[in-house]
C-alpha positions as CSV (number, residue, x, y, z in Angstrom):
1,X,0.0,0.0,0.0
2,X,1.5,3.4,-1.0
3,X,2.3,5.9,1.7
4,X,0.0,9.0,2.1
5,X,3.1,11.0,3.0
6,X,4.4,13.3,0.2
7,X,8.1,14.1,0.3
8,X,9.0,17.6,-1.0
9,X,12.3,18.6,-2.6
10,X,13.5,21.9,-3.8
11,X,15.9,22.5,-6.7
12,X,16.9,25.7,-4.9
13,X,18.4,23.7,-1.9
14,X,21.5,21.5,-1.9
15,X,21.1,18.0,-3.3
16,X,23.8,16.7,-1.0
17,X,21.4,16.1,1.9
18,X,20.3,12.5,2.0
19,X,16.7,13.3,2.8
20,X,13.7,15.4,1.6
21,X,13.6,18.9,2.9
22,X,9.9,18.8,3.8
23,X,6.9,16.4,3.9
24,X,3.2,16.7,4.0
25,X,0.3,14.4,4.9
26,X,-3.3,14.6,3.6
27,X,-5.8,16.6,5.6
28,X,-7.6,13.5,6.7
29,X,-4.4,11.8,8.0
30,X,-4.1,10.5,11.5
31,X,-0.7,11.6,13.0
32,X,1.3,9.1,15.1
33,X,3.9,10.6,17.4
34,X,6.3,7.9,18.5
35,X,8.4,8.1,21.7
36,X,12.1,7.9,21.0
37,X,13.0,4.4,20.0
38,X,15.8,3.1,22.1
39,X,18.1,0.1,21.7
40,X,16.3,-1.9,24.4
41,X,15.9,-5.6,24.2
42,X,12.8,-7.3,25.6
43,X,14.6,-7.9,28.9
44,X,15.3,-4.2,29.3
45,X,19.0,-4.3,28.6
46,X,20.8,-2.1,26.0
47,X,22.3,-3.9,23.1
48,X,24.7,-4.1,21.4
49,X,27.1,-2.4,23.8
50,X,29.5,0.2,22.3
51,X,28.1,-0.2,18.8
52,X,26.5,2.8,17.1
53,X,25.4,1.0,14.0
54,X,24.1,-2.0,16.0
55,X,22.1,0.3,18.4
56,X,20.7,2.2,15.5
57,X,19.5,-1.1,14.0
58,X,17.8,-2.1,17.2
59,X,16.2,1.3,17.5
60,X,14.8,1.0,14.0
61,X,13.4,-2.5,14.7
62,X,11.8,-1.2,17.9
63,X,10.4,1.8,16.0
64,X,8.9,-0.5,13.4
65,X,7.2,-2.6,16.2
66,X,5.7,0.6,17.6
67,X,4.6,1.7,14.2
68,X,2.9,-1.6,13.6
69,X,1.1,-1.4,17.0
70,X,-0.3,2.0,15.8
71,X,-1.4,0.6,12.4
72,X,1.5,2.1,10.4
73,X,4.7,1.1,8.6
74,X,8.0,2.8,8.0
75,X,6.6,4.1,4.7
76,X,4.1,6.2,6.8
77,X,6.9,8.0,8.7
78,X,6.8,11.7,7.9
79,X,10.0,12.9,9.8
80,X,12.7,11.6,12.1
81,X,15.2,12.9,14.7
82,X,18.2,10.8,15.3
83,X,20.1,11.4,18.5
84,X,23.6,10.0,18.9
85,X,25.5,10.2,22.2
86,X,28.8,11.4,20.8
87,X,30.7,14.5,19.8
88,X,32.4,12.6,17.0
89,X,31.0,13.2,13.6
90,X,32.0,9.8,12.5
91,X,29.8,8.2,15.1
92,X,26.8,10.3,14.0
93,X,27.4,9.3,10.4
94,X,27.7,5.6,11.4
95,X,24.3,5.7,13.0
96,X,22.8,7.8,10.2
97,X,23.9,5.3,7.5
98,X,21.8,2.6,9.2
99,X,18.8,4.9,9.3
100,X,19.3,6.0,5.7
101,X,19.7,2.4,4.5
102,X,16.6,1.3,6.4
103,X,14.4,4.1,5.0
104,X,15.8,3.7,1.4
105,X,13.8,5.7,-1.1
106,X,11.4,7.0,1.6
107,X,14.0,9.5,2.7
108,X,11.9,11.6,5.0
109,X,13.0,15.0,6.5
110,X,15.4,14.2,9.3
111,X,17.6,15.8,11.9
112,X,20.8,14.2,13.1
113,X,22.1,15.4,16.5
114,X,25.1,14.7,18.6
115,X,24.1,14.8,22.3
116,X,26.0,14.5,25.6
117,X,24.0,11.6,27.1
118,X,20.9,9.6,26.6
119,X,18.5,8.1,29.1
120,X,19.8,4.6,29.7
121,X,23.2,3.5,30.8
122,X,25.2,2.5,27.7
123,X,22.7,4.0,25.3
124,X,24.3,5.6,22.2
125,X,21.3,6.1,19.8
126,X,17.7,7.1,20.0
127,X,15.4,7.7,17.1
128,X,12.2,9.8,17.3
129,X,9.6,9.7,14.5
130,X,6.2,11.1,13.4
131,X,4.0,9.1,11.0
132,X,0.8,9.9,9.1
133,X,-1.8,7.3,8.0
134,X,-5.1,7.5,6.3
135,X,-7.5,5.0,7.9
């Protein structure tokens, strides 16, 4: 089923960014605001330890579970915010590449931030998202 989200690009803005600059949803869309997806396993532990790419992958898997529970898929995501507990740009890029690869052609508007610390001991990545679906 195609997404109701429309990605918007502008030829007046840099094409280097690996995401659309804006997105819209139809007026009858139901918005879904997801809590930040964390790299938590079912037992409440963070995994994998000290692995930016691995934690990003677990965050995305958890985000997709939350989306499914709300009646949505990754194709319904309208924007993301990726938080990485590091001041090293390489670590941010490592986490971002996993996000980028997971979203593929559905390259929603996104913000990538380096932060000092996240909520769980050992947590390196958290991903927030908003989705829009037409029921």
